[in-house]
C-alpha positions as CSV (number, residue, x, y, z in Angstrom):
1,M,10.5,14.9,20.4
2,T,9.6,12.5,17.5
3,R,7.7,14.4,14.8
4,I,5.0,12.2,13.3
5,V,2.7,12.5,10.3
6,I,-0.3,10.3,9.7
7,T,-1.9,9.6,6.3
8,D,-5.2,7.8,6.2
9,D,-8.5,8.5,4.5
10,H,-10.6,7.4,7.5
11,P,-11.3,10.3,9.9
12,I,-12.0,8.1,12.8
13,V,-8.6,6.3,12.4
14,L,-6.8,9.6,12.1
15,D,-8.4,11.0,15.3
16,G,-7.8,7.8,17.2
17,L,-4.1,7.6,16.2
18,K,-3.5,11.3,16.8
19,N,-5.0,11.0,20.4
20,L,-3.0,7.8,21.1
21,L,0.3,9.3,20.0
22,N,-0.1,12.7,21.4
23,S,-0.7,11.1,24.8
24,Q,2.9,9.8,24.7
25,G,5.3,12.2,26.2
26,S,7.9,11.9,23.4
27,F,5.7,12.0,20.3
28,S,4.1,14.9,18.5
29,V,1.7,14.5,15.6
30,I,2.5,17.5,13.4
31,N,0.0,16.8,10.6
32,V,-2.5,14.4,9.2
33,F,-3.5,13.9,5.6
34,P,-6.4,12.1,3.9
35,D,-4.6,11.2,0.7
36,G,-1.2,10.7,-0.9
37,S,-1.1,13.9,-2.9
38,S,-1.5,16.2,0.0
39,L,1.2,14.3,1.9
40,L,3.7,14.6,-1.0
41,E,3.0,18.3,-1.3
42,A,3.7,18.8,2.4
43,L,7.0,16.8,2.2
44,K,8.4,19.4,-0.2
45,S,8.7,21.8,2.7
46,D,8.8,19.8,5.9
47,Q,10.1,16.3,6.5
48,P,8.9,14.5,9.6
49,D,10.7,11.8,11.5
50,V,8.0,9.1,11.0
51,I,5.1,8.7,8.6
52,L,2.3,6.3,9.6
53,L,0.9,5.4,6.1
54,D,-2.3,3.7,5.1
55,I,-1.3,1.9,1.8
56,N,-4.8,1.9,0.5
57,L,-5.4,5.6,-0.3
58,P,-7.9,6.8,-2.9
59,D,-5.4,8.5,-5.2
60,I,-2.0,6.8,-5.3
61,S,-1.0,3.1,-4.9
62,G,1.0,2.2,-1.8
63,L,4.1,1.1,-3.7
64,E,4.3,4.2,-5.8
65,L,3.7,6.5,-2.8
66,I,6.5,4.9,-0.8
67,S,8.9,5.4,-3.7
68,R,8.0,9.0,-4.0
69,I,8.2,9.6,-0.2
70,K,11.7,8.2,-0.2
71,T,12.7,10.6,-3.0
72,L,11.3,13.6,-1.2
73,S,12.3,12.7,2.3
74,P,14.9,9.9,2.4
75,D,15.5,10.1,6.1
76,T,11.9,9.8,7.2
77,R,10.9,6.4,8.6
78,I,7.8,4.8,7.0
79,I,5.5,2.5,9.0
80,T,2.7,1.1,6.9
81,L,-0.7,0.6,8.5
82,S,-2.6,-1.9,6.5
83,V,-5.7,-4.1,6.4
84,H,-3.8,-6.5,4.1
85,N,-2.6,-9.7,5.6
86,E,-1.6,-11.4,2.3
87,Y,2.1,-12.3,2.1
88,P,2.6,-10.8,-1.4
89,V,1.4,-7.4,-0.2
90,I,3.6,-7.5,2.9
91,N,6.6,-8.7,1.0
92,S,6.2,-6.0,-1.6
93,M,6.1,-3.3,1.0
94,L,9.2,-4.7,2.7
95,M,11.0,-5.0,-0.6
96,Q,10.1,-1.3,-1.3
97,G,12.0,-0.5,1.9
98,V,9.4,0.4,4.5
99,D,10.7,0.5,8.1
100,G,7.6,-1.1,9.7
101,Y,4.5,-3.0,8.8
102,V,1.6,-3.0,11.3
103,Q,-1.9,-4.5,10.8
104,K,-4.7,-2.0,11.3
105,N,-6.3,-4.2,13.9
106,A,-3.1,-4.3,15.9
107,V,-3.2,-3.0,19.5
108,G,-2.2,0.6,20.2
109,E,0.9,-0.6,22.1
110,E,2.3,-2.1,18.9
111,I,2.1,1.2,17.0
112,V,4.0,2.9,19.8
113,E,6.5,0.0,19.8
114,A,6.9,0.4,16.0
115,I,7.7,4.1,16.2
116,L,10.3,3.6,19.0
117,A,11.9,0.7,17.1
118,V,12.2,2.4,13.7
119,M,13.6,5.5,15.4
120,E,16.4,3.2,16.7
121,G,17.1,2.0,13.2
122,E,15.3,-1.3,13.5
123,Q,12.6,-2.8,11.3
124,Y,9.4,-3.5,13.0
125,L,6.7,-6.1,12.2
126,C,3.6,-6.5,14.4
127,A,2.9,-9.9,15.9
128,K,0.3,-10.8,13.2
129,T,2.6,-9.8,10.4
130,K,5.4,-11.9,11.8
131,A,3.0,-14.9,11.9
132,I,2.0,-14.4,8.3
133,I,5.6,-14.3,7.2
134,S,6.6,-17.3,9.2
135,K,3.8,-19.3,7.5
136,K,4.5,-18.2,3.9
137,E,4.6,-20.8,1.2
138,T,7.3,-21.0,-1.4
139,R,4.7,-21.5,-4.1
140,G,2.5,-18.8,-5.6
141,L,3.0,-15.1,-5.8
142,Q,5.8,-13.7,-3.7
143,A,5.0,-10.0,-4.4
144,V,2.2,-7.9,-5.8
145,P,2.6,-7.8,-9.6
146,K,3.5,-4.4,-11.1
147,V,0.8,-3.6,-13.7
148,T,0.9,-0.8,-16.2
149,R,-1.7,1.9,-16.4
150,R,-3.2,0.2,-19.5
151,E,-3.3,-3.2,-17.8
152,K,-5.1,-1.6,-14.8
153,E,-7.7,-0.1,-17.1
154,I,-8.3,-3.4,-18.7
155,L,-8.6,-5.1,-15.3
156,Q,-11.1,-2.5,-14.2
157,L,-13.2,-2.8,-17.4
158,A,-13.1,-6.6,-17.3
159,A,-14.2,-6.4,-13.6
160,R,-17.3,-4.5,-14.8
161,G,-18.1,-7.5,-17.1
162,L,-17.1,-6.0,-20.4
163,T,-16.0,-8.4,-23.2
164,T,-12.7,-8.2,-25.1
165,Q,-14.4,-6.3,-28.0
166,Q,-16.2,-3.9,-25.6
167,I,-12.9,-3.1,-23.8
168,A,-11.3,-2.5,-27.1
169,D,-14.0,-0.1,-28.2
170,E,-13.9,1.7,-24.8
171,L,-10.1,2.2,-25.0
172,F,-9.9,2.7,-28.8
173,I,-7.5,-0.2,-29.2
174,S,-7.7,-3.4,-31.2
175,S,-9.2,-6.6,-29.7
176,H,-5.8,-8.3,-30.4
177,T,-4.1,-5.7,-28.1
178,V,-6.7,-6.4,-25.4
179,D,-6.0,-10.1,-25.7
180,S,-2.3,-9.5,-25.4
181,H,-2.7,-7.5,-22.2
182,R,-5.0,-10.1,-20.7
183,K,-2.4,-12.8,-21.4
184,N,0.3,-10.6,-19.8
185,L,-1.9,-10.1,-16.8
186,M,-2.6,-13.8,-16.3
187,E,1.1,-14.4,-16.5
188,K,1.9,-11.7,-13.9
189,F,-0.7,-13.0,-11.5
190,E,0.2,-16.6,-12.3
191,V,-3.4,-17.6,-13.0
192,K,-5.2,-19.4,-15.8
193,N,-8.0,-16.9,-16.4
194,I,-8.7,-13.2,-16.2
195,S,-11.4,-13.7,-13.5
196,S,-8.7,-15.0,-11.1
197,A,-6.4,-12.0,-12.0
198,I,-9.3,-9.6,-11.3
199,K,-10.0,-11.3,-7.9
200,L,-6.3,-11.0,-6.9
201,A,-6.0,-7.4,-8.1
202,A,-9.1,-6.5,-6.0
203,E,-7.7,-8.3,-2.9
204,Y,-4.4,-6.4,-3.3
205,G,-6.1,-3.0,-3.8
206,I,-4.9,-2.6,-7.3
207,L,-8.4,-1.8,-8.7
208,S,-9.2,0.8,-6.0
209,Y,-7.2,3.8,-7.2
């Protein structure tokens, strides 16, 4: 029996996946979690065979969560369930070592196939993810930039329309320091202005946690 944990902050998704997987003779959904923190706490005492993981949770970024899962439960297979179809996001998750990447709008059969494949030691990509990877361009971002906590704060405040001086006042730092962070962010996102960096950060889910 393959022991499965599902982590997703949408109750309807949780219920649907649980019913789908429990209807399979060889699967058992042993727990479901709405956020990363409760998942990590549970992993301290019980390690499942497979985790189906939404990478856009309200409390922890997908990349950080995957790293912490691997520390707590290195033998557990991780299949990400994602609304993201951007190559940098997919590539970042694969580089982080996930065993499978499945789009949330994939058919149920692909989720079942993914679990069977990763339990055999294979990496699984749903059909839509394979198509995205096959069409990737060599130009542009190849992975989601890693931003510091301070850089994320500045992105969030800039997204609210605050000026450099207003951000400096809000964070109790100098305007020169804010400008330095903005420049670093533009370099990381490979864009020419902070608005474009904000747009990409929002698309990749960086601003949502």
